[in-house]
C-alpha positions as CSV (number, residue, x, y, z in Angstrom):
1,M,48.7,60.4,114.8
2,L,51.9,59.7,116.8
3,V,53.9,62.8,117.8
4,R,57.5,61.6,118.1
5,P,59.7,63.6,120.6
6,Q,63.4,64.0,120.9
7,A,64.8,65.4,123.9
8,L,68.4,66.3,124.1
9,V,69.7,67.8,127.4
10,A,73.4,68.7,127.8
11,G,75.0,69.6,130.6
12,A,73.2,66.9,132.9
13,A,74.0,66.3,136.5
14,D,77.2,64.5,137.2
15,E,77.6,61.8,139.5
16,N,78.0,64.2,142.4
17,G,74.7,66.0,141.8
18,A,76.5,69.2,140.3
19,D,74.9,70.7,137.1
20,P,77.2,72.2,134.9
21,A,76.4,74.8,132.2
22,G,74.7,73.4,129.4
23,D,71.7,73.5,126.8
24,V,68.1,72.4,127.3
25,D,67.0,71.6,123.7
26,L,63.4,70.1,123.3
27,R,61.9,69.3,119.7
28,I,58.8,67.7,119.1
29,R,58.8,66.1,115.7
30,V,55.8,64.7,113.6
31,K,56.7,62.5,110.8
32,G,60.4,63.6,111.1
33,K,59.7,67.4,110.8
34,D,60.3,69.8,113.7
35,T,56.9,71.7,114.5
36,M,58.2,73.2,117.7
37,Q,61.2,74.0,119.0
38,H,62.2,75.5,122.4
39,K,65.8,76.1,123.2
40,N,67.2,77.8,126.2
41,T,71.0,78.1,127.2
42,V,70.9,78.0,131.1
43,Q,73.6,77.8,133.8
44,G,73.5,75.6,136.8
45,R,70.3,75.3,138.7
46,G,68.5,77.0,135.8
47,G,68.9,73.8,133.5
48,R,67.4,71.7,136.3
49,R,64.5,74.3,136.5
50,A,64.1,74.3,132.9
51,V,63.9,70.4,132.8
52,M,61.5,70.3,135.7
53,L,59.1,73.0,134.2
54,I,59.1,71.1,130.8
55,T,58.4,67.8,132.7
56,Q,55.7,69.4,134.7
57,L,54.0,71.0,131.4
58,A,54.1,67.7,129.7
59,A,52.4,66.0,132.4
60,V,49.6,68.7,132.7
61,L,49.2,68.1,128.9
62,L,49.3,64.1,129.2
63,L,46.5,64.3,131.7
64,T,44.4,66.6,129.3
65,T,44.9,64.3,126.5
66,A,44.6,61.2,128.5
67,G,41.1,62.6,129.6
68,A,40.2,63.3,125.8
69,R,40.9,59.7,124.6
70,A,39.3,58.0,127.6
71,Q,35.7,57.8,125.8
72,E,36.7,54.6,123.8
73,T,33.7,52.6,122.4
74,I,32.1,49.2,123.8
75,Y,30.2,47.1,121.3
76,F,28.1,44.4,123.1
77,A,25.5,42.0,122.6
78,D,22.2,42.6,124.7
79,I,19.8,39.7,124.7
80,F,16.5,38.5,126.4
81,Y,15.2,42.1,127.1
82,P,12.6,43.3,127.0
83,T,11.4,39.7,126.5
84,F,13.4,36.4,125.8
85,S,12.7,37.0,122.0
86,H,14.5,40.2,121.8
87,G,18.2,40.8,120.9
88,Y,20.6,43.8,119.9
89,I,23.9,44.6,119.0
90,R,24.6,48.0,120.7
91,K,27.3,50.5,121.7
92,V,27.9,53.0,124.5
93,N,31.1,54.7,125.5
94,T,33.4,53.7,128.3
95,Q,31.8,56.6,130.4
96,G,28.4,55.0,129.8
97,A,27.1,57.6,127.6
98,G,25.9,57.6,124.1
99,L,23.9,54.3,124.2
100,Q,22.8,53.4,120.5
101,T,21.3,50.4,118.9
102,L,22.9,49.4,115.8
103,V,21.3,45.8,114.8
104,N,18.1,44.1,115.7
105,T,19.3,40.5,115.9
106,Q,16.6,38.8,118.2
107,D,17.5,36.5,120.6
108,G,20.1,34.2,118.6
109,L,22.7,36.7,119.2
110,R,25.8,35.3,121.3
111,G,29.3,36.2,120.5
112,I,30.5,39.6,119.1
113,T,33.8,41.0,117.8
114,V,35.0,44.1,116.0
115,D,37.5,44.5,113.2
116,R,38.9,48.0,114.0
117,R,41.0,48.3,110.8
118,A,38.1,47.3,108.3
119,G,35.4,49.1,110.4
120,K,33.3,45.7,110.6
121,I,31.2,43.9,113.3
122,Y,31.0,40.3,113.4
123,W,28.5,38.1,115.4
124,T,27.4,34.7,116.0
125,D,23.5,33.5,115.6
126,V,22.6,30.4,117.4
127,N,19.2,30.2,116.1
128,D,20.0,30.3,112.4
129,G,23.6,28.6,112.9
130,A,25.1,31.4,111.1
131,I,28.1,34.2,111.1
132,R,27.3,37.6,110.1
133,R,29.1,40.9,109.9
134,C,28.0,44.7,109.3
135,N,29.5,48.1,109.1
136,L,30.3,49.7,112.6
137,N,27.1,51.7,112.1
138,G,25.0,48.8,111.7
139,S,24.7,49.0,107.9
140,G,25.7,46.6,105.4
141,Q,24.5,43.6,107.0
142,E,25.4,40.2,105.5
143,D,25.9,36.4,106.2
144,I,29.4,35.1,105.8
145,V,29.1,31.6,107.3
146,T,26.0,29.7,107.0
147,T,27.1,26.2,106.8
148,G,28.8,23.7,109.1
149,L,27.3,25.7,112.2
150,E,24.9,24.4,114.8
151,F,25.2,26.7,117.9
152,P,28.2,29.2,117.5
153,M,28.6,30.5,121.1
154,A,31.8,32.5,120.8
155,I,33.9,34.4,118.0
156,D,37.2,36.3,118.0
157,L,39.6,38.0,115.3
158,N,43.2,37.4,114.8
159,P,44.1,40.9,113.6
160,L,47.7,39.6,112.5
161,N,46.6,36.7,109.9
162,R,43.1,38.3,109.5
163,T,41.3,35.4,110.3
164,L,37.9,34.7,112.3
165,Y,38.0,31.8,115.0
166,W,34.8,30.6,116.7
167,G,33.5,27.8,119.0
168,D,30.2,25.7,118.5
169,A,28.8,24.3,121.5
170,T,26.7,21.9,119.9
171,L,29.1,20.6,117.4
172,N,32.0,20.5,120.0
173,R,34.4,22.3,117.7
174,I,36.6,25.3,117.0
175,G,36.3,26.5,113.5
176,C,38.0,29.6,111.6
177,A,37.5,31.3,108.1
178,R,38.8,34.2,106.4
179,L,37.1,37.6,107.0
180,D,34.7,37.2,104.1
181,G,33.7,33.7,105.5
182,S,35.5,31.9,102.6
183,D,37.8,28.8,103.4
184,A,35.9,28.0,106.5
185,K,37.3,24.9,108.1
186,T,37.6,22.9,111.6
187,V,40.6,23.7,113.7
188,L,40.0,21.3,116.3
189,E,37.4,19.0,118.1
190,T,36.7,19.9,121.7
191,N,34.0,19.9,124.3
192,F,33.7,23.4,123.7
193,C,31.6,25.5,126.5
194,G,31.3,29.1,125.7
195,G,34.7,31.1,125.9
196,L,37.2,31.9,123.2
197,A,40.1,34.4,122.7
198,V,43.2,34.8,120.3
199,D,46.7,35.2,121.6
200,A,47.8,36.7,118.0
201,V,51.3,37.6,119.5
202,H,52.1,33.9,120.3
203,G,49.8,32.1,117.8
204,R,47.4,30.6,120.3
205,I,43.8,30.0,120.8
206,Y,42.3,30.0,124.2
207,W,38.9,28.5,125.1
208,S,36.7,27.2,127.8
209,V,35.4,23.6,128.2
210,C,32.6,21.9,129.9
211,S,33.3,18.5,131.7
212,N,30.0,18.7,133.3
213,P,27.1,21.2,134.3
214,D,29.2,22.5,137.2
215,Y,32.9,22.0,136.0
216,G,34.9,23.0,133.3
217,E,38.7,24.1,132.2
218,I,40.6,26.6,130.0
219,L,42.5,25.0,127.5
220,R,44.9,26.4,124.6
221,A,46.4,25.2,121.6
222,N,48.3,26.5,118.5
223,L,46.4,28.4,115.7
224,D,46.2,25.2,113.7
225,G,44.9,23.2,116.5
226,T,48.2,21.4,117.5
227,H,49.5,21.1,120.8
228,V,46.3,21.1,123.1
229,E,47.2,21.8,126.8
230,T,45.1,22.4,129.7
231,V,45.6,25.9,131.4
232,V,43.3,26.2,134.2
233,S,41.6,23.3,135.9
234,G,39.9,22.8,139.2
235,V,38.3,26.1,139.6
236,D,34.8,25.5,138.9
237,K,33.3,26.5,135.4
238,P,35.2,29.1,133.3
239,A,32.9,30.7,130.6
240,S,34.0,33.9,128.8
241,I,37.5,34.5,128.4
242,A,39.8,37.7,127.6
243,L,43.7,37.8,127.4
244,D,46.4,40.4,128.8
245,V,49.0,38.9,126.7
246,A,51.9,41.3,127.7
247,G,50.8,41.1,131.2
248,G,51.0,37.5,131.4
249,K,47.1,37.1,132.3
250,V,44.1,35.2,131.4
251,Y,40.7,36.7,132.8
252,W,37.4,34.9,132.8
253,T,33.9,34.8,134.1
254,D,32.1,31.9,135.9
255,H,28.5,31.3,135.6
256,V,28.2,28.7,138.3
257,V,29.8,30.3,141.2
258,D,29.3,33.9,139.7
259,V,32.4,35.4,140.0
260,V,35.1,37.0,137.8
261,R,38.7,35.6,138.0
262,R,42.2,35.8,136.5
263,A,45.3,33.6,136.7
264,N,48.7,33.6,135.0
265,L,48.8,32.3,131.1
266,D,50.2,29.0,132.6
267,G,47.3,28.8,135.1
268,T,49.0,29.4,138.4
269,D,48.0,32.3,140.7
270,V,44.2,32.3,140.4
271,E,42.6,35.1,141.7
272,D,39.1,36.2,142.5
273,L,38.6,39.6,141.3
274,F,34.9,40.3,141.8
275,V,32.5,38.0,143.6
276,V,29.0,38.5,142.6
277,G,26.5,36.5,144.7
278,E,24.1,33.6,143.9
279,N,22.4,33.6,140.6
280,Q,23.7,36.9,139.6
281,N,25.8,35.8,136.5
282,P,28.8,37.5,135.1
283,N,28.8,37.1,131.2
284,G,30.9,38.6,128.6
285,I,34.2,40.2,129.6
286,A,36.8,42.3,127.7
287,L,40.0,44.3,128.6
288,D,40.9,48.1,127.9
289,L,44.8,47.5,128.4
290,R,45.6,51.1,127.9
291,A,43.0,52.2,130.4
292,G,44.0,49.0,132.8
293,K,40.3,48.1,133.0
294,V,38.4,44.9,132.8
295,Y,34.7,45.3,131.3
296,W,32.0,42.8,131.6
297,G,28.4,42.0,131.4
298,Q,26.7,41.6,135.0
299,D,23.0,40.0,135.4
300,V,21.1,42.0,137.8
301,A,17.6,40.2,137.7
302,A,16.1,37.2,135.5
303,A,12.8,36.5,133.9
304,P,12.9,38.8,132.3
305,Y,16.7,39.3,132.2
306,V,18.0,42.6,133.3
307,G,21.8,43.4,133.5
308,K,24.3,46.1,133.2
309,I,28.0,46.4,132.0
310,M,30.5,46.8,134.9
311,R,34.2,47.6,135.0
312,M,37.1,47.4,137.5
313,D,40.8,48.0,137.6
314,L,43.0,44.9,136.3
315,D,43.6,43.9,139.9
316,G,39.9,43.9,140.8
317,S,39.8,47.0,142.8
318,N,37.4,50.0,141.9
319,P,34.5,48.0,140.6
320,E,31.6,50.5,139.2
321,D,28.8,50.5,136.9
322,V,29.2,51.8,133.3
323,A,25.8,51.2,131.6
324,V,22.5,50.1,133.2
325,N,19.0,49.0,132.4
326,L,20.1,46.5,129.6
327,G,19.6,42.9,129.1
328,L,21.7,39.9,129.4
329,V,25.2,41.1,128.0
330,A,26.4,38.0,126.5
331,D,29.5,39.4,124.9
332,L,31.3,42.6,124.3
333,D,34.4,44.0,122.6
334,L,36.4,47.2,123.2
335,P,38.3,47.7,119.8
336,V,41.2,49.8,121.1
337,P,44.6,49.4,119.3
338,R,46.7,46.7,120.8
339,P,49.4,47.5,123.2
340,G,52.6,48.3,121.2
341,D,50.8,49.2,118.0
342,L,51.6,52.9,118.3
343,N,50.5,53.8,114.6
344,D,47.5,51.6,115.0
345,D,47.9,49.4,112.0
346,G,47.1,46.1,113.6
347,K,50.8,45.3,113.9
348,V,53.8,45.7,116.3
349,D,56.6,46.0,114.0
350,L,59.8,48.2,113.4
351,T,57.7,51.2,112.7
352,D,56.4,50.9,116.2
353,Y,60.1,50.3,117.6
354,L,61.1,53.6,116.0
355,S,58.3,55.5,117.3
356,F,58.8,54.1,120.8
357,V,62.5,54.8,120.9
358,D,61.7,58.6,120.0
359,C,59.3,58.6,123.0
360,M,61.4,57.1,125.6
361,T,61.7,59.6,128.6
362,G,63.1,57.3,131.5
363,P,61.3,56.4,134.8
364,G,59.5,59.3,136.4
365,I,59.2,61.7,133.5
366,P,55.9,61.9,131.7
367,P,55.9,61.2,127.9
368,V,55.2,64.1,125.5
369,P,51.6,64.5,124.6
370,G,51.1,62.3,121.6
371,C,53.4,59.6,123.0
372,E,51.1,58.4,125.5
373,P,50.6,55.3,123.7
374,A,54.1,54.5,124.2
375,D,53.3,54.4,128.0
376,L,52.5,50.7,127.9
377,E,52.7,50.1,131.6
378,F,50.3,53.0,132.2
379,D,52.6,54.7,135.0
380,I,53.2,58.1,133.4
381,D,56.5,57.4,132.1
382,V,58.3,55.5,128.8
383,D,60.9,53.6,130.0
384,L,62.7,50.0,129.7
385,A,59.7,48.5,131.9
386,D,57.5,49.7,128.8
387,F,60.0,48.2,126.4
388,R,59.6,44.8,127.7
389,V,56.1,44.9,127.0
390,L,56.8,46.1,123.3
391,Q,59.1,43.2,123.1
392,A,56.5,40.9,124.0
393,A,54.0,42.4,121.5
394,F,56.6,42.5,118.7
395,T,55.2,40.5,115.6
396,G,58.2,41.5,113.3
397,P,59.4,43.9,110.8
């Protein structure tokens, strides 16, 4: 639930720093109703002290609520452990606790994506040439696409048009279907390699292609397959892909040179974020943009495969282990609300805009508890910089 605050401070400091008498009136509104009101008429410095006190209190409460929501859930594909015939869909929280096996898929499991709104997990099976789904607790398993597939390696969900997209590494094509598997069709023919991500905001698909065993590229196109263009080339062989659309970045792992990288969405400014070491492949990759983190699957040993989930800041700093003693983490997903979707309905629309306006505090002033989702740049305030992120994610009324 989003708490929508409205702060009205009369008697603010003038251009010379003087603080005339005035009222400090802080109201917190939930769905348009005042649930708490603190009003204090003060003179001069008292007004400033009251505002400072409220700001400090909000900062303390912000840190408390931020810690409480820090434990998001990671859903991941765990294969080839303890033997090459094993495979499981599992989940763990972002603190590395609560590891749980949801589905025994055997070793054909590869791509995974989660529909937060509908409470479904979707995955690809390269042994059976199928796309399947189940509930978030692993129940209700069903096949939804069983024809027209050979080796579906990657899958992603467009939350706006409620469509699945996947890449097939044998048929060299990208396909799509409705969430129930109906209306399955080919989007485009391409030398698909292993990574796919949907930019729902701008209506694009990004994917990796293989030119030879040691070289590849990242391409993108419109959701209907038109206007194909090269985004990243000349930097070894990109594999799994994740997008930070608001931040203007594409992240990927590379199995050949064993590195995690990122670049601008136009392919410029390529950066090495984590250099692993020979024969220790980074695999699936996902972003938690609210927490400012990159998560990925990291091989530790082979035959049998032993892997782990790692994370770091978006700029590559502070790498650390999250969950260890796993198999090969082929893919993973963090179904957190998209940036700007303040009411978590899968859209960034006028409702989110109105909530954001009510949450604005200005530079350096922490948001009132309940407005943390409006801090889109994660800098403990809600200002025009956050509004620019909201604009980039805006999908319409």
